[in-house]
N, C-alpha and C positions, 0 to 999 in steps of 0.2 A: 472613051479612049483615054488610056492612062498616059500621063506626061512622061516623056523620056528624060531621064536624068543623065546629064553628061558627067563623066567621071572627073573628079577634081584633079588638077595637076599634082604630081607627087611632090611632097614637101622635102626640102633638102635636109639631110641629117644635121643635127645641131652642131657637131664638130666642124662640118664643112662651112656652115653659116658663120661660126666664130672665126674660122680661118679667113674667110672672105672679108669679114669686118676688119680683122687685124691687118690684112693686106691693104685694104683701102686706107686705113689709118696711116700705115707706113708710107703709102704713095702720097697722101695729103701732107704728111709731115715733111717728106722729101721735097715736095713742090714748094712748101712754105720756106724751107731753108734755102732752096734755089732762088726763090724770089728775093729773099733778104740779101743773099750774096750778090745779086745783080744790081741792087740799088747803089746809087752813087754816094758812098759814105764819105767821100772827100769833102762834101759840103760842110760836114761837121767841123773839120779843121779850118775851113774858110770862115765859118761863123765865129769860132774861138779866136781867130786872128783879128776880129773887129773890135772887141771890147775885153774888159777884165774877165778872167775865167769864171769868177763867181757870178757875175752878171749874166754871162751867156748860159751858165748852168741853170740859173733860175728861169731865164727866158725859155730854154728848152724844156724844163720841167713843166712850166706853165702851158706850153704848147701841147705836150703829151697829155697832161691832165684834161685840157679842154677837149682834145680829140676823143679821149676815152669816154668822158662824160657825154659828149654829143652822140657817140655811137650807142651808149646805153639808153638815151632817150629815144633813139630810133627803134631800138628793140621794143620799148614800151608801146610805141605806136603799132607795131606789128602784133604785139601780144593782145592789145585791145581788140583789134579786128578778128584775130583768130578765135578768141574766147567768145566773141559775139555770135559766131555763126555755127555753133555746134555745142555738144555736151561738154561739161567741165573737163579740163585737163589739169593735172597737178603742175604747180609752178616749175619744179625741176625738169619735168618732161617738156614743158614749153621751151625752157632754156635749151634743153638738149636738141630739140628739133631746129630751133632758129640758128644756133651757132654751128651745128653740123653743116647746114646749108651755107652759112656765112663763111666758114673756113674752106668749104669745098670749092669756092670760086677760084682758089689758087691752083686747083688741079686742072691741067690743060684740057680744053674742051668743056662745053657746058653740059654735055650729056651725063658724064660720070657724077658730077655734083648734083644734078637734078635727080638721078636715080638714087643716090645716097640719101638725099633729103626726103625723097618720097618713101623709101624703105623705112627710114627712122620714124617718119611721121605715122605711117600705118602701124608700125610696131608699138607706137605710143598712143594709139587711140584717135588719130586724126586721119580721116579719109583723104584720098587723092583729090576729090572734088572740093573738099573744104580747104585743103592746102592751096589749090589753084585759085579759088575764089579770094582767099585772104591775100595771096600774092598779087592778084590783079587789082584789088582795091588799094592795097598799100602802095604799089608802084604808081598808080594814078595820083595818089596823094603826095608821094615823094616828088614827082615831077612838077605838079602844080605848085606845091609850096616852095619847091626849090627855085623855080623861075620867078616866083613872087619875091622871095627874099633876095634873089639875084638882082632885083631892080636897084638895090643899094649901090651896086657897082655898075649895072647896065646904064643907068642914067648918066653917070660920070664918064663912062667909056664912049657911049654912042649918042648921047644927047637926045635930040628929038627922034632919032632912029630907033631908040629903045622902046618906042610905043608898042611894038609887037609883044614885048615882054609883059606889058600891062594886061594882055589877054589872059595870062595865067592868073593874075591877081583878081581879075573879074570872075574867072571860073571858080577860084577859091571862095569868093564871096557868095557866088551862086550855090556852091556845095554847102556852105555853112547855113544858108537860108533854106535850101531844099536838099538835104542829105540823101534823099532817096535816089537822086540822079546818079550818084556815084555807084550805087548798087546796080542800077539799070545799065550804066555804061560798062561796068565790069562783066555783067552777065552777057551783054552783047559781044564783048571782046572774046569771051570764052566760047561762045557759040561760033563765032567766026573762026576761031582756032580749033574748033571741034574738040573742046576739052570740057569735062564735066564741071558743073557748078555745085556749090553747097546748097542744101535744102532750104536754109534760112538766110536772111540778109542781115547786114549790119544795121543796128538801130540808129535813130537820129542822134542820141547821146553818144553812141560809139563812134560815129563818123566825126562828130565835132571834137571828141576827145582825142581821136587819132590825129586829126589835123593839128590840134594844139601841141601834142607830143612831137610830131614830125617837124613842125615849124620851130619849136624850141631846139630840137636836135640840130637843125640846119644852123641856127644862130650860134649855139654853143660850139659846134664843131668848127664853124668858120672862124671862131675866135682864136683857134690855134695858129692861124696864119699871122695874126697881129704881132705876137712876140717875135716871130721870125723876121717879119719886115722891120720891126724896131731894131733888132740886132744888126741889120744891114744898113741902118741909118734913116729909115722912113720916119717922118714926123708923126708922133703918136696920135695927136688929135685928128689930123686930116686922114690918116690911114685906117682908123678903126672901122668905120662903116664900109670903106672900100674893101678891106680885107674880108670881112664877113660876107659881103655880097659877091666878091670875086670868087671865093672858094665855092660858095653855093652855086653860082652860075656855071663855073667851070666843071664842077662835079655833075651837075644836072646835064650839061652838054655831053659829058663823057658817058653818062648812063643812056642818054638818047641815042648815042652812036653805038647801037647794039652789036655791030659787027667788029668792034674794037674791044679786046679784053680789058675790062676795068677802066676803060676810057683813057688808057695810056697814050700820051702824046696830045690828045685833044685837051685834056685837063691842063697840062703844063702850058700849052700854047695860049689858052684863054687866061690862065693865071699870069703868065708873063706879060701879056698885052695889058692886062688891068693894072698890074703893079708898076708898069712904066710911068704911070701917072704920078707916082710918089718916089720912084727909085730909078737910077740909071738901068738900062737894059741888062747889063751883065749881073748887077745885083738882084734884079727882078728874077732872072733865070735861076740864080742860086736859091732864092726863097722858094720858087716853084719846086725845085728838086728837093729841098729840105722838107717841104710840105708833104711830098710823096713819101719820104722816108719816115716822118713822124706819123703819118696816117697809117702806113703799113705796120709799123711797130705797135701802135696802139691797137689796131685790129687784131693782131696776133696775140698780144698780151691779154686783151679783154676776152677774146674767144677761147683761148686755152684755159684761162682762169675760170671763166663761167662754166665751161664744159667739165672741168675737173671738180668744181664744187657740186654741180648738178649730179654727176656720176656718184660722188660720195654720198650725197643725200639720198639718191634713189636706192643705192645698194645697202646703205646702213639704216635708213628710216623705214617706216611702215609702207611707204610707197614702193619699196624695193621687193616686198614679199609678193612673189608671183602666185596668182591663183589659177590653177588649171581648170578650165571649164570643159567638162566632158559632154559631148552631144548625147542627148537622150535617145535611146534606140526606140524606133516605132514598135507598137505591139504587133505580134504575128498576125498575118492575114486571117480573117474569120473570127478573131477573138474580140470580144467587146472590151471597152476600157472601164476600169473601175475608178470611181472618183477618188481623188487623193485623200488619204487619211488626215483628219484634223487632229493635231496633238492636243 
């Protein structure tokens, strides 16, 4: 009995595909502009009213640099995991996949961003199962390392009640000793969500390297809060560890609150509560709002720049030369196949 071949769904015309891509890009750009316009830019004038203009300018530049570098290290953690669980993908295409998904979070609703990232991934040689597996592994490492680094502030905020945060630190140690557990956990999560998983798992070296990059990302990104707190009068020595831990703990809590877009409100509440240990409550609130502003600007600048460079390299370099693979037609029924000629 011959197998019945189901017809493939019709492919959309290339002009229509390009039009849809352009439309989504415009929607994403509009959403980013709208997000930037809704930020509380008045906190900038509040910061400049505290100190000399030159000092505040340097502090803001330092905060923006720390936030941008930290986000870059987070990308490296995701890159390690993605490249571990499938065939090689060129660097510009890895950048394209990550930052399309990264900037798509500004589009209202999670579904359009997920669809866009999935389409870009499959068009650049990454299957849906591979993308989901990488996302599950990285998200697990993000939360575990985030709550671990958050102990720097959690201990100061909660005292003995911060013992529950130590659970994340214990799990990180377990993952470093037995990296296979993170693969098993992500595979179980994908099965529960009825999502496909990648054919291969992240290696021991890959898991440990991803943990290192993500932990470094949290520490460096959290440093951006320190100059902002100093600008509002926080003591530099006492506030350093608190700022790094507070931002990491607040952001991890925002990520864990999956029903709140980008953790808005949750992050600011945790940040403000932590910063009241070194600042008056009004000043702590200003720093929390300034942190949101700096983080958003750094995300947009890094994402737009990375995508622009990746697109330029893909289109101008050897990686941009598309090779059309034509399917080989089967021989007519009843005819034998000749062996291929050897040149």
